[in-house]
C-alpha positions as CSV (number, residue, x, y, z in Angstrom):
1,M,-18.7,16.5,-12.9
2,D,-20.8,18.0,-10.2
3,Q,-20.8,16.8,-7.1
4,H,-23.6,15.0,-7.0
5,Q,-22.6,12.8,-9.6
6,K,-19.1,11.8,-7.9
7,E,-21.1,10.7,-5.0
8,R,-23.6,8.7,-7.0
9,W,-19.9,7.4,-8.8
10,V,-18.5,6.6,-5.3
11,K,-21.7,4.9,-4.5
12,Q,-21.6,2.4,-6.8
13,L,-18.4,1.6,-6.8
14,E,-18.1,1.2,-3.1
15,P,-18.8,-2.2,-3.1
16,Y,-15.8,-3.3,-5.7
17,R,-13.0,-0.6,-4.0
18,F,-10.8,-3.3,-2.6
19,R,-11.1,-5.2,-6.0
20,I,-10.4,-1.7,-7.9
21,I,-7.6,-0.8,-5.7
22,W,-5.6,-4.2,-5.4
23,T,-6.4,-4.9,-9.4
24,A,-4.4,-1.3,-9.7
25,V,-1.6,-2.4,-7.8
26,F,-1.3,-5.1,-9.6
27,F,-1.0,-3.4,-12.8
28,L,1.5,-1.1,-11.5
29,L,3.7,-3.9,-10.3
30,A,3.1,-5.6,-13.8
31,V,4.4,-2.8,-15.5
32,L,7.2,-2.0,-13.0
33,L,8.3,-6.0,-13.5
34,I,8.2,-5.4,-17.3
35,L,10.1,-2.0,-17.4
36,I,12.7,-2.1,-15.2
37,G,12.6,-5.6,-14.1
38,F,12.7,-7.8,-11.4
39,G,15.8,-7.0,-9.2
40,K,15.2,-3.0,-9.2
41,T,11.4,-3.7,-8.7
42,L,12.2,-5.5,-5.6
43,V,14.9,-3.0,-4.2
44,L,12.2,-0.4,-5.3
45,L,9.2,-2.4,-2.9
46,I,11.6,-2.5,-0.4
47,F,12.4,1.0,-0.1
48,G,8.2,1.9,-0.6
49,A,7.8,-0.4,2.5
50,I,10.4,1.0,4.9
51,G,9.3,4.6,3.8
52,Y,5.7,3.5,4.7
53,I,7.0,1.8,8.2
54,I,9.1,5.3,8.9
55,G,5.9,7.4,8.1
56,K,3.5,5.1,10.5
57,M,6.4,5.4,13.2
58,R,6.2,9.1,12.6
59,D,1.9,9.3,12.2
60,E,1.5,7.2,15.6
61,D,4.6,8.7,17.7
62,L,6.0,4.7,18.2
63,D,9.3,3.5,18.9
64,I,11.3,1.0,17.1
65,Y,10.9,-1.1,19.9
66,S,7.0,-1.1,19.5
67,L,7.2,-1.8,15.6
68,I,10.0,-4.7,16.2
69,D,7.2,-6.2,19.2
70,A,4.0,-5.8,16.7
71,V,6.4,-7.5,13.9
72,R,7.1,-10.3,16.5
73,S,3.4,-10.7,17.2
74,M,2.7,-10.8,13.7
75,I,4.7,-14.0,12.8
76,G,4.3,-15.6,15.8
77,I,8.1,-15.1,17.1
């Protein structure tokens, strides 16, 4: 596939990008639930979220207090 064809595909699929992404995410979640069960999938998702938070803190040079403030503002405390 050459560069022109890739750009054409990306342009055609762009209006549907979030549908494609979220469908893939929930399909993967369903496969995990079927293969390893609810508890192990939940632990995997929790560790993934913790990894994301740590990575975000490192990327944006945030400290734990700014993270706590952001979470508090999100949940309205």
